[in-house]
C-alpha beads as a LAMMPS data file, in Angstrom:
LAMMPS data file: protein, C-alpha beads

130 atoms
129 bonds

1 atom types
1 bond types

-500.0 500.0 xlo xhi
-500.0 500.0 ylo yhi
-500.0 500.0 zlo zhi

Masses

1 110.0

Atoms # bond

1 1 1 -383.871 -125.695 -285.476
2 1 1 -380.151 -126.154 -285.941
3 1 1 -378.257 -122.973 -285.104
4 1 1 -375.421 -122.845 -287.654
5 1 1 -372.470 -120.710 -286.513
6 1 1 -370.188 -121.221 -289.474
7 1 1 -369.872 -123.438 -292.525
8 1 1 -367.297 -124.666 -294.977
9 1 1 -367.023 -126.777 -298.080
10 1 1 -364.612 -129.700 -297.730
11 1 1 -362.499 -130.740 -300.715
12 1 1 -360.318 -133.861 -300.710
13 1 1 -357.840 -133.232 -303.551
14 1 1 -355.823 -135.946 -305.282
15 1 1 -352.712 -133.745 -304.962
16 1 1 -353.055 -131.391 -301.955
17 1 1 -350.017 -129.242 -302.793
18 1 1 -351.127 -128.709 -306.380
19 1 1 -354.561 -127.679 -305.097
20 1 1 -353.019 -125.287 -302.536
21 1 1 -351.099 -123.607 -305.367
22 1 1 -354.306 -123.324 -307.409
23 1 1 -356.577 -121.948 -304.674
24 1 1 -353.949 -119.915 -302.806
25 1 1 -351.707 -118.559 -305.550
26 1 1 -353.748 -118.661 -308.742
27 1 1 -357.183 -117.806 -307.339
28 1 1 -355.603 -115.715 -304.572
29 1 1 -357.841 -116.963 -301.759
30 1 1 -356.664 -115.788 -298.340
31 1 1 -355.767 -118.452 -295.752
32 1 1 -358.039 -118.576 -292.714
33 1 1 -356.027 -121.291 -290.943
34 1 1 -353.763 -124.266 -291.477
35 1 1 -353.518 -127.441 -289.416
36 1 1 -351.396 -130.550 -289.380
37 1 1 -348.001 -130.854 -290.992
38 1 1 -346.402 -132.098 -294.153
39 1 1 -347.752 -132.340 -297.671
40 1 1 -351.228 -133.429 -296.565
41 1 1 -351.722 -130.630 -294.024
42 1 1 -355.116 -128.960 -294.018
43 1 1 -355.619 -125.456 -295.349
44 1 1 -358.816 -123.466 -294.868
45 1 1 -359.427 -120.478 -297.151
46 1 1 -361.799 -117.576 -296.735
47 1 1 -364.586 -117.936 -299.274
48 1 1 -366.728 -114.839 -298.974
49 1 1 -369.356 -115.717 -296.355
50 1 1 -367.973 -119.235 -295.872
51 1 1 -364.795 -121.256 -296.068
52 1 1 -363.154 -123.779 -298.386
53 1 1 -361.116 -126.479 -296.642
54 1 1 -358.546 -128.605 -298.455
55 1 1 -357.671 -131.556 -296.263
56 1 1 -356.773 -135.195 -296.627
57 1 1 -356.255 -136.845 -299.967
58 1 1 -358.590 -138.522 -302.416
59 1 1 -357.676 -141.558 -304.498
60 1 1 -360.081 -140.609 -307.254
61 1 1 -361.694 -137.691 -309.018
62 1 1 -364.326 -135.552 -307.314
63 1 1 -368.016 -136.269 -307.679
64 1 1 -369.381 -134.787 -310.904
65 1 1 -372.278 -133.353 -308.892
66 1 1 -370.016 -130.970 -306.902
67 1 1 -369.651 -127.378 -308.114
68 1 1 -368.283 -124.235 -306.460
69 1 1 -370.185 -120.938 -306.927
70 1 1 -368.048 -117.863 -306.257
71 1 1 -369.534 -114.391 -306.522
72 1 1 -367.019 -111.744 -307.624
73 1 1 -367.373 -107.993 -308.150
74 1 1 -366.156 -107.982 -311.745
75 1 1 -366.029 -111.138 -313.884
76 1 1 -364.136 -109.361 -316.694
77 1 1 -361.371 -108.327 -314.279
78 1 1 -361.276 -111.857 -312.789
79 1 1 -361.053 -113.257 -316.324
80 1 1 -357.992 -111.146 -317.164
81 1 1 -356.301 -111.819 -313.814
82 1 1 -356.822 -115.583 -313.959
83 1 1 -355.782 -115.828 -317.601
84 1 1 -352.559 -113.920 -316.757
85 1 1 -351.892 -116.462 -313.978
86 1 1 -352.296 -119.366 -316.406
87 1 1 -355.675 -120.589 -315.165
88 1 1 -357.564 -122.389 -317.933
89 1 1 -360.899 -120.742 -318.641
90 1 1 -363.322 -123.548 -319.469
91 1 1 -366.101 -121.129 -320.452
92 1 1 -365.613 -117.460 -321.278
93 1 1 -367.697 -114.810 -319.451
94 1 1 -371.302 -114.693 -320.688
95 1 1 -374.374 -112.764 -319.562
96 1 1 -376.866 -115.552 -318.976
97 1 1 -380.573 -115.306 -319.869
98 1 1 -381.280 -114.997 -316.118
99 1 1 -379.140 -111.841 -315.980
100 1 1 -376.001 -113.044 -314.178
101 1 1 -372.576 -112.817 -315.798
102 1 1 -370.860 -116.200 -315.446
103 1 1 -367.438 -117.609 -316.284
104 1 1 -366.302 -121.188 -315.630
105 1 1 -362.934 -122.590 -314.594
106 1 1 -361.945 -125.886 -312.939
107 1 1 -359.625 -126.780 -310.086
108 1 1 -356.707 -129.191 -310.709
109 1 1 -358.936 -132.226 -310.063
110 1 1 -361.606 -130.967 -312.445
111 1 1 -364.090 -129.576 -309.911
112 1 1 -366.086 -126.982 -311.867
113 1 1 -366.014 -123.447 -310.439
114 1 1 -368.361 -120.739 -311.655
115 1 1 -367.396 -117.126 -311.060
116 1 1 -370.541 -115.015 -310.993
117 1 1 -371.053 -111.270 -311.232
118 1 1 -374.427 -110.006 -310.060
119 1 1 -375.104 -106.780 -311.999
120 1 1 -376.416 -103.824 -309.979
121 1 1 -379.846 -103.997 -311.641
122 1 1 -380.286 -107.741 -311.022
123 1 1 -383.096 -108.856 -308.633
124 1 1 -380.546 -110.658 -306.450
125 1 1 -379.288 -107.189 -305.463
126 1 1 -382.542 -105.269 -305.399
127 1 1 -386.233 -105.979 -305.875
128 1 1 -388.591 -103.032 -305.772
129 1 1 -391.390 -103.423 -303.261
130 1 1 -389.758 -106.277 -301.362

Bonds

1 1 1 2
2 1 2 3
3 1 3 4
4 1 4 5
5 1 5 6
6 1 6 7
7 1 7 8
8 1 8 9
9 1 9 10
10 1 10 11
11 1 11 12
12 1 12 13
13 1 13 14
14 1 14 15
15 1 15 16
16 1 16 17
17 1 17 18
18 1 18 19
19 1 19 20
20 1 20 21
21 1 21 22
22 1 22 23
23 1 23 24
24 1 24 25
25 1 25 26
26 1 26 27
27 1 27 28
28 1 28 29
29 1 29 30
30 1 30 31
31 1 31 32
32 1 32 33
33 1 33 34
34 1 34 35
35 1 35 36
36 1 36 37
37 1 37 38
38 1 38 39
39 1 39 40
40 1 40 41
41 1 41 42
42 1 42 43
43 1 43 44
44 1 44 45
45 1 45 46
46 1 46 47
47 1 47 48
48 1 48 49
49 1 49 50
50 1 50 51
51 1 51 52
52 1 52 53
53 1 53 54
54 1 54 55
55 1 55 56
56 1 56 57
57 1 57 58
58 1 58 59
59 1 59 60
60 1 60 61
61 1 61 62
62 1 62 63
63 1 63 64
64 1 64 65
65 1 65 66
66 1 66 67
67 1 67 68
68 1 68 69
69 1 69 70
70 1 70 71
71 1 71 72
72 1 72 73
73 1 73 74
74 1 74 75
75 1 75 76
76 1 76 77
77 1 77 78
78 1 78 79
79 1 79 80
80 1 80 81
81 1 81 82
82 1 82 83
83 1 83 84
84 1 84 85
85 1 85 86
86 1 86 87
87 1 87 88
88 1 88 89
89 1 89 90
90 1 90 91
91 1 91 92
92 1 92 93
93 1 93 94
94 1 94 95
95 1 95 96
96 1 96 97
97 1 97 98
98 1 98 99
99 1 99 100
100 1 100 101
101 1 101 102
102 1 102 103
103 1 103 104
104 1 104 105
105 1 105 106
106 1 106 107
107 1 107 108
108 1 108 109
109 1 109 110
110 1 110 111
111 1 111 112
112 1 112 113
113 1 113 114
114 1 114 115
115 1 115 116
116 1 116 117
117 1 117 118
118 1 118 119
119 1 119 120
120 1 120 121
121 1 121 122
122 1 122 123
123 1 123 124
124 1 124 125
125 1 125 126
126 1 126 127
127 1 127 128
128 1 128 129
129 1 129 130
């Protein structure tokens, strides 16, 4: 068995500085650490129980199969905050048939990001008898 101590998602943006502005200033993610120097320096953000690392540079768009799933306390509050910061909302908040409240945005390279609120009564929070 592999004993995992920590994990992170690696993103290679086409414009690292633009992505740092998006994740750091617009989404407000806190910086865990930075490394290197100059415009292509690496930045690692806290991401709840994991990390998001922006490092290097990509010559093309991200894979369409990559998505980020971010659980937040209150999707409505996140919606208002992000809208006020000029973040484009690609899908307004909706309570899905499976009970989660989801809203979609995208990073500057088009990577889809879903912000998810897990309501108190949802089985992800509590299941009687389990």
